[in-house]
NUDO-924291 format. One line per field, with one value per residue: residue in one letter; x negated, y, z negated of N, C-alpha, C, CB in turn. Coordinates in Angstrom, 3 decimals, padded with zeros to 6 digits, m for minus. Glycine has a CB too. Layout:
residues N
aa	c(a,...)
n.xx	c(X,...)
n.yy	c(Y,...)
n.zz	c(Z,...)
ca.xx	c(X,...)
ca.yy	c(Y,...)
ca.zz	c(Z,...)
c.xx	c(X,...)
c.yy	c(Y,...)
c.zz	c(Z,...)
cb.xx	c(X,...)
cb.yy	c(Y,...)
cb.zz	c(Z,...)
***
This chain:
residues 159
aa	c(x,x,x,x,x,x,x,x,x,x,x,x,x,x,x,x,x,x,x,x,x,x,x,x,x,x,x,x,x,x,x,x,x,x,x,x,x,x,x,x,x,x,x,x,x,x,x,x,x,x,x,x,x,x,x,x,x,x,x,x,x,x,x,x,x,x,x,x,x,x,x,x,x,x,x,x,x,x,x,x,x,x,x,x,x,x,x,x,x,x,x,x,x,x,x,x,x,x,x,x,x,x,x,x,x,x,x,x,x,x,x,x,x,x,x,x,x,x,x,x,x,x,x,x,x,x,x,x,x,x,x,x,x,x,x,x,x,x,x,x,x,x,x,x,x,x,x,x,x,x,x,x,x,x,x,x,x,x,x)
n.xx	c(m000.854,m000.491,m002.125,m000.741,001.939,002.228,001.939,004.231,006.256,005.730,006.084,008.804,009.749,009.058,010.609,013.070,014.609,014.200,014.931,016.064,014.731,012.451,011.208,010.668,008.799,006.727,006.151,005.304,003.046,001.398,000.818,m001.057,m004.617,m005.895,m004.071,m004.013,m006.662,m006.986,m005.010,m004.906,m003.484,m000.744,m000.392,m000.714,001.535,003.694,003.089,003.528,006.307,007.171,006.415,008.065,010.548,010.456,010.723,012.697,015.715,017.329,019.646,022.843,024.941,025.642,026.222,028.929,030.925,029.735,028.706,030.902,032.172,031.239,029.399,030.622,029.554,030.771,030.718,032.036,031.632,029.762,031.254,033.219,031.674,030.750,033.135,033.799,031.614,032.035,034.464,033.723,031.875,033.551,035.230,033.357,032.449,034.857,035.280,033.080,033.590,036.069,035.342,033.703,035.439,037.599,036.627,035.964,033.172,032.057,032.298,030.079,028.078,027.858,027.001,024.447,022.997,023.383,023.020,024.366,023.614,023.407,022.049,021.317,018.747,017.253,018.701,018.196,015.451,015.349,016.695,014.946,012.734,013.801,014.326,011.715,010.581,012.071,011.305,008.595,008.694,009.983,008.077,005.912,007.055,007.585,005.011,004.000,005.745,005.097,002.425,002.800,004.309,002.434,000.483,001.946,002.373,m000.273,m000.884,000.884,m000.199,m002.716,m002.035)
n.yy	c(m001.173,002.192,005.049,007.452,006.658,005.121,007.094,008.641,006.755,006.177,008.679,009.056,006.966,007.806,010.064,008.943,008.434,006.400,003.528,000.091,m001.545,m000.023,000.003,m002.710,m002.966,m001.393,m002.934,m005.382,m004.492,m003.552,m005.911,m007.107,m007.525,m005.291,m003.166,m003.259,m002.620,m000.056,001.485,001.250,001.993,002.233,m000.378,m001.789,m000.906,m001.803,m004.502,m005.097,m004.593,m006.594,m008.921,m008.673,m009.038,m011.715,m012.994,m015.169,m015.606,m017.309,m016.434,m015.958,m014.300,m011.298,m011.077,m009.492,m009.251,m009.099,m006.569,m004.916,m004.864,m003.011,m003.096,m001.790,m000.220,000.284,002.506,002.040,001.720,003.699,005.938,005.787,006.127,008.706,010.159,009.765,011.030,013.664,014.212,013.996,016.103,018.264,018.117,018.553,021.158,022.558,022.125,023.510,026.135,026.576,026.387,028.639,030.731,030.406,030.629,033.434,035.550,035.646,038.097,038.086,037.167,039.309,041.204,040.397,041.096,043.816,046.807,049.105,052.446,054.712,056.977,060.060,060.988,058.655,057.412,059.176,058.774,056.061,056.289,057.960,056.247,054.229,055.681,056.452,053.988,053.239,055.328,054.815,052.396,053.282,055.100,053.371,051.790,053.795,054.715,052.395,052.173,054.550,053.970,051.758,052.932,054.747,052.985,051.789,053.982,054.540,052.193,052.465,054.700,053.749,051.733)
n.zz	c(000.000,000.740,m000.708,m000.717,m000.335,m002.637,m004.635,m004.104,m004.669,m007.388,m008.560,m008.054,m009.603,m012.255,m012.416,m012.415,m010.216,m008.476,m006.437,m006.893,m005.085,m004.484,m006.962,m007.194,m005.110,m006.200,m008.495,m007.378,m005.924,m007.996,m009.279,m007.734,m007.176,m006.078,m006.604,m009.415,m010.005,m008.915,m010.137,m013.208,m015.567,m014.888,m013.992,m016.374,m017.810,m016.165,m016.228,m018.919,m019.083,m017.364,m018.756,m020.974,m019.798,m019.258,m021.647,m023.425,m025.217,m027.885,m028.826,m027.858,m028.105,m029.833,m033.303,m033.986,m035.896,m038.391,m038.498,m038.303,m040.764,m043.194,m046.252,m049.176,m051.961,m055.048,m057.792,m060.332,m063.099,m063.688,m063.041,m064.988,m067.330,m066.877,m067.045,m069.746,m070.997,m070.162,m071.422,m074.146,m074.313,m073.795,m076.045,m078.135,m077.541,m077.854,m080.597,m081.791,m080.931,m082.113,m084.819,m085.105,m084.542,m086.305,m088.925,m090.489,m091.285,m094.656,m097.299,m098.883,m097.212,m095.452,m097.221,m097.807,m095.555,m095.288,m097.122,m099.364,m099.765,m102.316,m103.134,m101.653,m100.880,m100.660,m098.638,m096.547,m096.288,m095.462,m093.052,m091.626,m091.445,m089.822,m087.471,m086.822,m086.284,m084.005,m082.306,m081.980,m080.543,m078.219,m077.256,m076.634,m074.583,m072.757,m072.075,m070.881,m068.708,m067.289,m066.573,m064.865,m062.806,m061.846,m060.873,m058.825,m057.109,m056.373,m054.996,m052.834,m051.589,m050.872,m049.099)
ca.xx	c(000.000,m001.264,m002.121,000.310,003.217,002.252,002.185,005.642,007.090,005.544,006.722,010.254,010.008,009.002,011.748,014.284,015.411,013.799,015.897,015.539,013.782,011.207,010.585,010.147,007.577,005.710,005.809,004.510,001.751,000.568,000.416,m002.217,m005.907,m006.162,m003.219,m004.415,m007.955,m006.859,m004.086,m004.829,m002.482,000.573,m000.363,m000.504,002.932,004.568,002.807,004.219,007.731,007.386,006.343,009.255,011.684,010.318,011.037,014.054,016.210,018.340,020.877,023.652,025.847,025.330,027.308,029.543,031.791,028.976,028.479,032.175,032.609,030.137,029.563,030.761,029.235,031.436,030.089,033.145,031.137,029.153,032.360,033.843,030.756,030.743,034.381,033.698,030.658,032.683,035.468,033.020,031.316,034.680,035.674,032.341,032.505,036.071,035.063,032.194,034.284,037.100,034.677,033.200,036.547,038.515,036.067,035.278,032.080,032.463,031.727,028.753,027.134,027.643,026.281,023.038,022.366,023.558,023.100,024.903,022.703,024.145,021.205,021.132,017.328,016.839,019.351,017.441,014.162,015.597,017.059,013.720,011.923,014.422,014.104,010.291,010.387,012.620,010.486,007.361,009.016,010.275,006.810,005.159,007.678,007.441,003.630,003.907,006.478,004.306,001.274,003.264,004.693,001.177,m000.117,002.754,002.108,m001.626,m000.797,001.539,m001.144,m003.778,m001.496)
ca.yy	c(000.000,003.425,005.877,008.452,005.993,004.747,008.316,008.999,005.792,006.300,009.931,008.783,006.094,008.593,010.994,008.152,008.463,005.302,002.434,m001.191,m002.026,000.713,m000.490,m004.038,m002.739,m000.969,m004.073,m006.358,m003.899,m003.472,m007.271,m007.489,m007.087,m003.939,m002.243,m003.231,m001.956,001.353,002.156,000.339,002.393,001.839,m001.838,m002.257,m000.641,m002.722,m005.841,m005.225,m004.730,m007.910,m009.934,m008.535,m009.611,m013.163,m013.523,m015.692,m015.631,m018.331,m015.752,m015.703,m013.190,m010.602,m011.252,m008.181,m009.234,m008.720,m005.131,m004.218,m004.756,m002.561,m003.345,m000.560,m000.453,001.291,002.715,002.242,001.868,005.015,006.894,005.682,006.736,010.138,010.714,009.764,012.066,014.963,014.387,014.271,017.449,019.184,018.087,019.201,022.604,023.052,022.088,024.610,027.402,026.685,026.646,030.020,031.682,030.245,031.013,034.736,035.606,036.101,039.381,037.843,037.074,040.670,041.941,040.026,041.787,045.254,047.318,050.451,053.315,055.784,058.165,060.684,061.068,057.313,057.189,059.967,058.100,054.848,056.737,058.431,055.069,053.556,056.518,056.377,052.679,053.319,056.264,054.097,051.437,054.048,055.644,052.277,051.415,054.938,054.673,051.246,052.536,055.541,053.276,050.938,053.832,055.280,051.919,051.643,055.103,054.348,051.132,053.007,055.603,052.940,050.957)
ca.zz	c(000.000,000.826,m001.921,m000.591,m000.574,m004.050,m005.420,m003.928,m005.401,m008.844,m009.005,m008.075,m010.761,m013.489,m012.403,m012.604,m008.993,m007.585,m006.295,m007.357,m004.076,m004.652,m008.192,m006.870,m004.336,m007.154,m009.350,m006.613,m005.602,m009.204,m009.669,m006.926,m007.721,m005.588,m007.352,m010.820,m010.137,m008.573,m011.075,m014.358,m016.568,m014.394,m013.953,m017.744,m018.183,m015.436,m016.743,m020.199,m018.821,m016.760,m019.815,m021.805,m019.083,m019.267,m022.974,m023.520,m026.577,m028.124,m029.225,m026.672,m028.348,m031.075,m034.281,m034.205,m037.074,m039.573,m038.464,m038.428,m042.159,m044.043,m047.679,m049.941,m053.372,m055.881,m059.084,m061.274,m064.460,m063.796,m063.012,m066.297,m068.302,m066.617,m067.595,m071.213,m071.377,m069.959,m072.471,m075.401,m074.225,m073.933,m077.442,m078.973,m077.295,m078.500,m082.041,m082.195,m080.702,m083.145,m086.096,m085.129,m084.521,m087.432,m090.228,m090.446,m092.265,m095.985,m097.692,m099.463,m096.104,m094.977,m098.261,m097.740,m094.431,m095.435,m098.505,m099.411,m100.499,m102.977,m103.246,m100.339,m100.521,m100.220,m097.342,m095.576,m096.113,m094.661,m091.703,m090.985,m091.117,m088.673,m086.295,m086.496,m085.677,m082.658,m081.542,m081.651,m079.484,m077.004,m076.766,m076.002,m073.312,m071.842,m071.566,m069.982,m067.498,m066.561,m065.976,m063.740,m061.712,m061.292,m060.068,m057.598,m056.210,m055.839,m053.993,m051.649,m050.938,m050.262,m047.987)
c.xx	c(m000.899,m001.127,m001.005,001.676,003.348,002.573,003.639,006.538,006.956,006.155,008.240,010.614,010.036,010.120,013.068,015.169,015.067,014.884,015.260,014.521,012.435,010.477,010.002,008.849,006.433,005.217,004.924,003.138,000.836,000.168,m000.814,m003.482,m006.222,m005.364,m003.647,m005.734,m007.846,m006.016,m003.898,m003.749,m001.088,000.710,m000.114,000.950,003.862,004.332,003.523,005.714,008.050,007.357,007.567,010.485,011.646,010.692,012.497,014.454,017.262,019.666,021.654,024.572,025.531,026.489,027.913,030.347,031.037,028.734,029.772,032.614,031.429,030.441,029.582,030.518,029.892,030.749,031.159,032.649,030.532,030.220,033.040,032.983,030.727,031.999,034.339,032.762,031.282,033.714,034.809,032.426,032.410,035.145,034.666,032.342,033.728,035.922,034.209,032.851,035.332,036.481,034.213,034.330,037.361,037.930,035.324,034.188,032.578,031.777,030.342,027.701,026.837,026.807,024.796,022.320,022.422,023.520,023.552,024.008,023.512,023.355,020.976,019.670,016.820,017.455,018.623,016.100,014.338,015.923,015.829,012.829,012.480,014.192,012.637,009.976,010.874,011.779,009.187,007.599,009.276,008.993,005.987,005.746,007.560,006.031,003.460,004.596,005.702,003.106,001.689,003.665,003.441,000.496,000.636,002.467,000.713,m001.618,m000.147,000.591,m002.222,m003.268,m001.153)
c.yy	c(001.233,004.233,006.897,007.846,005.600,005.971,008.768,008.083,005.962,007.597,009.772,007.943,006.915,009.620,010.270,008.123,007.312,004.224,001.146,m001.758,m001.336,000.270,m001.878,m003.912,m002.302,m002.140,m005.068,m005.784,m003.882,m004.841,m007.715,m006.947,m005.654,m002.903,m002.124,m002.508,m000.457,002.132,001.280,000.709,001.964,000.327,m002.405,m002.069,m001.625,m004.169,m006.102,m005.428,m006.092,m009.016,m009.872,m009.113,m011.131,m013.779,m013.948,m015.756,m016.714,m017.711,m015.423,m014.508,m012.597,m010.746,m009.911,m008.149,m008.858,m007.217,m004.368,m004.006,m004.310,m002.828,m002.005,m000.893,000.664,001.351,003.012,002.471,003.253,006.105,006.930,006.365,008.255,010.801,010.790,010.873,013.451,015.230,014.711,015.679,018.500,019.259,018.793,020.714,023.222,023.124,023.281,025.974,027.614,027.008,028.095,031.036,031.610,030.679,032.339,034.773,036.187,037.426,039.217,037.769,038.460,041.461,041.600,040.828,043.307,045.624,048.767,051.293,054.487,057.095,058.780,060.783,059.719,056.990,057.949,059.302,056.863,055.222,057.218,057.258,054.353,054.344,056.498,055.051,052.691,054.220,055.591,053.127,052.155,054.612,054.571,051.921,052.540,054.968,053.549,051.550,053.543,054.891,052.462,051.800,054.403,054.226,051.720,052.762,055.012,053.275,051.636,053.905,054.799,052.153,051.894)
c.zz	c(000.000,m000.467,m001.888,m000.898,m002.051,m004.913,m005.303,m004.755,m006.915,m009.362,m009.027,m009.307,m012.050,m013.556,m012.644,m011.375,m008.046,m007.552,m006.809,m006.375,m004.226,m005.922,m007.969,m006.077,m005.265,m007.999,m008.600,m006.258,m006.821,m009.730,m008.885,m007.568,m007.310,m006.387,m008.800,m010.999,m009.848,m009.594,m012.321,m015.373,m016.147,m014.360,m015.351,m018.164,m017.493,m015.867,m018.054,m019.986,m018.228,m017.807,m020.720,m021.134,m019.118,m020.604,m022.996,m024.989,m026.710,m028.549,m027.959,m026.873,m029.716,m032.057,m034.698,m035.498,m038.336,m039.622,m038.724,m039.871,m043.024,m045.508,m048.405,m051.395,m054.175,m057.230,m060.119,m062.685,m064.662,m063.822,m064.384,m067.363,m068.120,m067.188,m069.119,m071.674,m071.216,m071.048,m073.813,m075.411,m074.406,m075.385,m078.348,m078.777,m077.958,m080.008,m082.486,m081.991,m081.793,m084.500,m086.193,m085.173,m085.806,m088.766,m090.105,m091.515,m093.590,m096.323,m098.289,m098.352,m095.537,m095.968,m098.224,m096.665,m094.575,m096.906,m098.439,m100.320,m101.033,m103.000,m101.872,m099.913,m100.012,m098.858,m096.249,m095.265,m095.220,m093.219,m090.948,m090.575,m089.883,m087.393,m085.867,m085.805,m084.227,m081.759,m081.092,m080.493,m078.160,m076.416,m076.053,m074.647,m072.293,m071.253,m070.560,m068.653,m066.659,m065.885,m064.762,m062.550,m061.047,m060.417,m058.766,m056.614,m055.613,m054.769,m052.713,m050.874,m050.208,m049.058,m046.862)
cb.xx	c(000.971,m000.809,m003.458,000.302,003.355,000.898,001.250,006.037,006.713,004.046,006.320,010.696,008.931,007.656,011.808,015.065,015.216,012.447,016.356,016.677,014.334,011.483,011.604,011.189,007.821,006.258,007.087,005.258,001.935,001.301,001.576,m002.079,m007.030,m005.820,m001.777,m004.520,m008.976,m006.249,m002.695,m006.156,m002.514,000.821,m001.683,m001.436,003.329,004.346,001.315,003.971,008.207,006.331,005.068,009.492,011.707,008.913,010.747,014.165,016.778,017.858,020.575,024.470,027.334,025.031,026.790,030.441,032.446,027.652,027.884,033.234,033.186,029.863,028.425,032.163,027.672,032.947,029.057,034.083,030.102,028.183,033.386,034.077,029.327,030.636,035.580,033.197,029.372,033.351,036.333,031.913,030.603,035.843,035.880,030.951,032.523,037.247,034.389,030.885,034.946,037.912,033.487,032.324,037.448,038.940,035.116,036.290,030.901,032.128,032.636,028.751,027.684,028.979,026.865,022.891,023.030,024.878,021.712,026.382,021.517,024.500,019.857,021.739,016.491,017.252,020.830,017.217,013.560,016.756,018.111,012.955,011.873,015.929,014.548,009.430,011.123,014.053,010.178,006.830,010.241,011.271,006.002,005.145,009.151,007.745,002.628,004.531,007.845,003.838,000.604,004.443,005.604,000.219,m000.151,004.251,002.274,m002.614,m000.013,002.798,m001.787,m004.368,m000.258)
cb.yy	c(m000.001,004.264,006.584,009.058,004.745,004.124,009.449,008.925,004.360,006.243,011.112,008.045,004.978,009.291,011.744,008.684,009.790,004.691,002.273,m002.188,m001.799,002.219,m000.518,m004.856,m001.670,000.132,m004.773,m006.776,m002.482,m002.714,m008.266,m006.970,m008.021,m003.834,m002.688,m004.644,m002.598,001.489,002.443,000.300,003.912,002.420,m002.389,m001.515,000.804,m002.581,m006.029,m003.987,m003.627,m008.181,m009.751,m007.081,m009.122,m013.544,m012.470,m017.094,m014.264,m019.312,m014.453,m016.934,m013.646,m009.112,m011.994,m007.814,m010.581,m009.462,m004.718,m004.975,m006.115,m001.070,m004.265,000.092,m000.500,000.973,003.859,001.048,000.783,005.250,006.523,004.210,006.148,010.406,009.869,008.390,011.954,015.024,013.123,013.236,017.649,018.747,016.634,018.634,022.895,022.172,020.760,024.546,027.425,025.387,025.703,030.283,031.421,028.822,029.909,035.909,036.452,035.032,040.081,036.530,036.152,041.372,041.629,038.526,041.375,045.718,047.192,050.452,053.805,055.371,057.816,062.058,061.527,056.239,057.615,061.397,057.697,054.012,057.857,059.372,054.098,053.365,057.954,056.538,051.593,053.824,057.522,053.335,050.592,055.185,056.242,051.037,051.052,056.272,054.499,049.995,053.104,056.654,052.364,050.066,054.982,055.731,050.613,051.624,056.428,053.972,049.942,053.780,056.558,051.980,050.140)
cb.zz	c(m001.228,002.036,m002.092,000.814,000.332,m004.474,m004.958,m002.441,m005.005,m009.206,m008.080,m006.768,m010.860,m013.608,m011.069,m013.763,m008.278,m008.043,m004.805,m007.565,m002.661,m004.696,m009.347,m006.073,m003.234,m008.055,m009.852,m005.326,m005.064,m010.286,m009.444,m005.472,m007.256,m004.087,m007.283,m011.372,m009.196,m007.192,m010.387,m015.053,m016.789,m013.003,m013.379,m018.715,m017.824,m013.926,m016.928,m021.070,m017.888,m015.690,m020.647,m022.140,m017.640,m018.914,m024.088,m022.850,m026.981,m029.184,m030.064,m026.317,m028.262,m030.805,m035.521,m033.029,m037.258,m039.607,m037.120,m037.697,m042.671,m043.823,m048.228,m049.736,m053.619,m056.052,m059.018,m061.253,m064.775,m062.638,m061.899,m066.659,m068.150,m065.109,m067.151,m071.732,m070.531,m068.575,m072.597,m075.626,m072.875,m073.027,m077.909,m078.659,m075.785,m078.146,m082.451,m081.409,m079.294,m083.231,m086.277,m083.911,m083.316,m087.527,m090.767,m090.657,m091.720,m097.053,m098.684,m100.301,m095.003,m094.734,m099.653,m097.469,m093.132,m094.791,m099.260,m099.913,m099.595,m104.398,m103.910,m100.343,m101.731,m101.266,m097.390,m096.104,m097.496,m095.269,m091.768,m091.924,m092.320,m088.907,m086.575,m087.771,m086.486,m082.707,m082.382,m082.888,m079.878,m077.299,m077.926,m076.905,m073.523,m072.577,m072.721,m070.634,m067.859,m067.506,m067.006,m064.170,m062.234,m062.433,m060.851,m057.935,m056.948,m056.962,m054.543,m052.038,m051.972,m051.294,m048.413)
***
């Protein structure tokens, strides 16, 4: 077979437009020594396909009935456990909410956290201490905020 004709047939084959006769011509040419030596890659592919066609199988028909009925595994026990866990969680949450709402704090508990100051000078002193504490916290956060804004503006300038 000429190289030009072979190239036409093989290009038709790879495009999928070749006829069965043309594929037979290719197969027979590639089985010859000349075809196998000139085009070893194509000869290997057609040789492989030829060997696969020769394989015979004892299975005459595929067992379709086994595929039609898929096995469904149900997790009934897991579903049951999940429902119980959800119910217990609901009951515990309800219990804690009810306990917190139904029992208001006693006056003794409030008295531990708060103390009433009778002396105006002592009340002024406590108020000044609280305001100084708050002022200190505000100053720290204000300095931190100014530093971060300065860094951001420097980054914008550099970029």
